Each structure stands twice: as C-alpha cells, then as structure tokens.
C-alpha positions as CSV (number, residue, x, y, z in Angstrom):
1,M,-45.6,-2.8,7.9
2,D,-49.0,-3.5,9.4
3,R,-50.1,-2.3,12.8
4,S,-49.5,-5.6,14.6
5,T,-45.9,-5.8,13.3
6,A,-45.2,-2.2,14.2
7,H,-46.4,-2.8,17.7
8,T,-44.1,-5.9,18.0
9,V,-41.1,-3.9,16.8
10,R,-41.7,-1.2,19.3
11,L,-41.9,-3.7,22.1
12,A,-38.7,-5.4,20.9
13,L,-36.9,-2.1,20.7
14,V,-37.9,-1.1,24.3
15,V,-37.1,-4.5,25.9
16,S,-33.8,-4.9,24.0
17,L,-32.6,-1.7,25.7
18,G,-31.6,-4.1,28.4
19,G,-29.0,-5.5,26.1
20,F,-27.6,-2.0,25.5
21,I,-27.3,-1.4,29.2
22,F,-25.6,-4.8,29.8
23,G,-23.1,-4.1,27.1
24,F,-22.4,-0.6,28.5
25,D,-22.1,-1.9,32.1
26,A,-19.8,-4.8,31.1
27,S,-17.3,-2.5,29.3
28,V,-17.4,0.9,31.1
29,I,-15.3,-0.4,34.0
30,S,-12.3,-0.8,31.7
31,G,-11.7,2.9,31.6
32,A,-12.3,3.4,35.3
33,V,-10.0,0.8,36.9
34,K,-6.9,3.1,36.9
35,F,-8.7,5.9,38.7
36,I,-10.5,3.6,41.1
37,S,-7.3,1.9,42.1
38,E,-5.6,5.3,42.7
39,D,-8.5,6.8,44.7
40,F,-9.0,3.8,47.0
41,G,-5.4,2.5,47.0
42,L,-6.5,-1.0,46.0
43,T,-4.4,-4.1,45.9
44,D,-4.6,-6.3,42.8
45,L,-7.0,-8.7,44.7
46,Q,-9.3,-5.8,45.6
47,L,-9.3,-4.4,42.1
48,G,-10.1,-7.9,40.8
49,L,-13.1,-8.0,43.1
50,V,-14.3,-4.6,41.8
51,V,-14.1,-5.8,38.2
52,G,-15.4,-9.3,38.9
53,A,-18.3,-8.5,41.3
54,P,-20.9,-8.3,38.5
55,T,-20.1,-11.9,37.5
56,L,-20.8,-13.1,41.0
57,G,-24.2,-11.3,40.9
58,G,-24.9,-12.7,37.5
59,V,-24.4,-16.3,38.7
60,I,-27.2,-15.8,41.3
61,T,-29.7,-14.4,38.8
62,A,-28.8,-17.0,36.2
63,L,-30.1,-19.6,38.6
64,T,-33.2,-17.7,39.7
65,A,-34.4,-15.4,37.0
66,G,-36.1,-18.1,35.0
67,P,-38.2,-19.5,37.8
68,L,-39.1,-16.1,39.1
69,S,-40.2,-14.9,35.7
70,D,-42.4,-17.9,35.4
71,L,-43.9,-17.1,38.8
72,Y,-44.3,-13.3,38.6
73,G,-44.2,-12.6,34.9
74,R,-41.5,-11.4,32.3
75,R,-42.5,-7.7,32.6
76,T,-42.3,-7.7,36.4
77,L,-38.8,-9.2,36.3
78,L,-37.6,-6.8,33.6
79,R,-38.8,-3.9,35.6
80,A,-36.9,-5.3,38.6
81,V,-33.8,-5.7,36.5
82,A,-34.1,-2.0,35.3
83,C,-34.3,-0.9,38.9
84,L,-31.1,-3.0,39.8
85,Y,-29.2,-1.3,36.9
86,T,-30.3,2.1,38.1
87,V,-29.5,1.5,41.7
88,S,-26.1,0.0,40.8
89,A,-25.2,3.0,38.7
90,V,-26.2,5.5,41.5
91,M,-24.3,3.5,44.1
92,S,-21.2,3.2,41.9
93,A,-21.1,6.9,41.2
94,L,-21.4,7.7,44.9
95,A,-19.3,5.0,46.4
96,Q,-17.2,6.2,49.2
97,S,-15.3,3.0,49.9
98,F,-14.0,-0.1,48.2
99,E,-16.7,-2.3,49.9
100,M,-19.5,0.0,48.7
101,L,-18.2,-0.1,45.2
102,V,-18.0,-3.9,45.2
103,L,-21.6,-4.1,46.5
104,A,-22.8,-1.7,43.8
105,R,-21.1,-3.7,41.1
106,F,-22.6,-6.9,42.5
107,V,-26.1,-5.4,42.4
108,G,-25.4,-4.5,38.7
109,G,-24.4,-8.1,38.0
110,M,-27.7,-9.3,39.3
111,A,-29.3,-7.2,36.6
112,F,-27.5,-9.3,34.0
113,A,-30.6,-11.4,34.1
114,S,-31.7,-9.1,31.2
115,L,-29.6,-11.3,29.0
116,G,-32.1,-14.1,29.3
117,L,-35.3,-12.3,30.1
118,A,-35.3,-9.9,27.2
119,P,-35.0,-12.6,24.5
120,V,-37.7,-14.6,26.2
121,Y,-40.1,-11.7,26.3
122,I,-39.4,-10.7,22.7
123,S,-39.8,-14.2,21.4
124,E,-43.2,-14.5,23.2
125,V,-44.4,-11.2,21.7
126,A,-43.1,-11.7,18.2
127,P,-44.9,-13.8,15.5
128,A,-43.1,-17.0,14.6
129,D,-41.9,-15.8,11.2
130,A,-40.2,-12.7,12.7
131,R,-39.0,-14.2,16.0
132,G,-35.4,-14.6,15.0
133,R,-35.1,-11.1,13.6
134,M,-36.8,-9.5,16.6
135,V,-34.6,-11.4,19.1
136,S,-31.4,-10.4,17.2
137,I,-32.2,-6.7,18.1
138,N,-31.2,-7.5,21.6
139,Q,-27.9,-9.0,20.4
140,L,-27.2,-5.9,18.3
141,N,-27.9,-3.6,21.2
142,I,-25.4,-5.5,23.3
143,V,-22.7,-4.6,20.8
144,I,-23.9,-1.0,20.5
145,G,-23.7,-0.8,24.3
146,L,-20.1,-2.2,24.4
147,S,-19.1,0.5,21.8
148,A,-21.0,3.3,23.6
149,A,-19.0,2.5,26.8
150,Y,-15.7,2.9,25.0
151,F,-16.7,6.1,23.3
152,T,-18.0,7.5,26.5
153,N,-14.8,6.7,28.3
154,Y,-12.8,8.2,25.5
155,F,-14.8,11.4,25.7
156,L,-14.4,11.7,29.5
157,L,-10.7,11.0,29.3
158,Q,-10.3,13.7,26.7
159,A,-12.2,16.1,28.9
160,T,-9.9,15.2,31.8
161,A,-6.8,15.6,29.8
162,N,-7.8,19.0,28.3
163,A,-9.6,20.2,31.4
164,P,-11.9,22.8,29.8
165,D,-13.9,25.0,32.2
166,W,-17.1,23.1,31.7
167,A,-15.4,19.8,32.7
168,Q,-13.9,21.3,35.8
169,Q,-17.3,22.8,36.8
170,L,-19.0,19.5,36.3
171,G,-16.4,17.7,38.4
172,I,-15.3,15.5,35.5
173,V,-11.6,16.2,36.0
174,D,-11.6,15.3,39.7
175,N,-14.2,12.5,39.5
176,T,-13.6,10.9,36.2
177,W,-14.4,7.3,37.2
178,R,-17.6,8.4,39.0
179,W,-18.8,9.9,35.8
180,M,-17.8,6.8,33.8
181,L,-19.9,4.6,36.0
182,G,-22.6,7.1,36.9
183,I,-23.6,8.0,33.3
184,E,-25.3,4.6,33.1
185,I,-28.0,6.1,35.2
186,L,-29.4,7.8,32.1
187,P,-30.1,4.7,30.0
188,A,-31.1,2.6,33.0
189,A,-33.6,5.1,34.3
190,A,-35.0,5.7,30.7
191,W,-35.4,1.9,30.3
192,L,-37.3,1.6,33.6
193,V,-39.7,4.4,32.5
194,C,-40.2,2.8,29.1
195,L,-41.0,-0.6,30.7
196,L,-43.9,1.0,32.6
197,F,-45.7,1.2,29.3
198,V,-45.2,-2.3,27.9
199,P,-47.8,-5.1,28.4
200,E,-47.1,-8.4,30.1
201,S,-45.9,-11.2,27.8
202,P,-49.1,-12.6,26.1
203,R,-47.9,-16.2,26.3
204,W,-47.2,-15.9,30.0
205,L,-50.7,-14.6,30.5
206,I,-52.1,-17.5,28.5
207,I,-50.1,-20.1,30.3
208,N,-51.3,-18.6,33.6
209,G,-54.9,-18.9,32.6
210,R,-55.5,-15.3,31.5
211,E,-56.3,-16.1,27.9
212,S,-58.4,-13.0,27.1
213,E,-55.6,-10.7,28.2
214,G,-53.0,-12.7,26.4
215,R,-55.0,-12.8,23.1
216,A,-55.6,-9.0,23.4
217,V,-51.8,-8.3,23.6
218,L,-51.1,-10.6,20.6
219,E,-53.7,-8.8,18.5
C-alpha cells in the first residue's frame, strides 16, 4: 500500500465512524424503552414519540445537509454532526422529563445527516478505482454499530440482573436506560476529536476555487 492510499484509508476509517454511531444510536433505544416507560409513566403515544423523534430530526437534515455542505464544506458539517451526536447522548443520559428526552432524541436524529455526508466525503477523497471499496467501509460500520448497541444493552441488562457491587456503585442498576443511551457519548466525542485532524474534502476545495489546497490534499 503506497503512502497516498494509506492516507485515504485512514481518512475513510475516521469519517466512517459516523456510520458506526448512527447504527448504535438507531438500535440502542430498543433496550431502553421498557425502563424509560416505567420511569416517566409514558403512554403508548409518548413512548412512540421518544422512539420516533430521531426520524423527525432526520427529515430536516435530509433536506438541508446537502446544500449546507456545499456552502460550508463537508468537514465543517461532519464536525457539526459529531457535536449533535455528542449533545444528544449527554441530554439523553441526563433527561429529567419526557419532553427533554424527546428533544434529545430529536437532536440525535438531526445528526443522521452523517449517512449522506460521510459517503460524499469519502468518495471525494478516494481515487476512482478504490471509491466503491472506501465508501463501503461506512456501510460496514453501520452494521457494526447496530450490533454493538445490542451487545452493550445485553451487557448492561446482565449487570442489572446480577447487580454486582461495581454495577451498583456506578448506578447501572438504578439508571440502566441512562447508561444505555449515555454510553454513546464515548464514540461520539472520540469521532469529534478525530475529525479535528482531517482535511477538507479536496474536491470541495477545488470547486470553490481553492485548487492548490485541494490538489495538496489529493496528493
């Protein structure tokens, strides 16, 4: 693997972490709904809003993410998405009411823009002969994220059922659903930090009249 290809792979791996977080976010709620419903005494409609709020947020960003990324750049929007994922996870873990939880989940849904932004960035960084393989990394990470959410929920449920001392000390037994939703803070914050070190999409730079910067990234 030459230096240019290795650089492209690194960028693809970093940016595709957004796919992992999406998969995790979309699935982790499945293990939390029972505990949330009991804690807040939710009706079926309210519980449906908690589960469906990300979809509403996703509708908004599906209409706006493309034009905004053309205006401000792929990297800038990816960083904003990482911030949204992080804020959503923090708000979800600390939610003290049904309304706050719905808002937190809605904010997380706005971050689903990563589904479109990550493949665009990767395709603009990757050489033509490797573009399909590079973009598929994002799809693979979505599946890994889905699986990670289920395994995480299983681990936390086991800790709740067995109630070892460490689980009680960490508050997992009494706050199981908060741990389920809050653990997303770790990959989301890590992704945000990693995105601070990636360059802007070279083709976006070239399209916006910054040819020298764009060529430098491609090289």
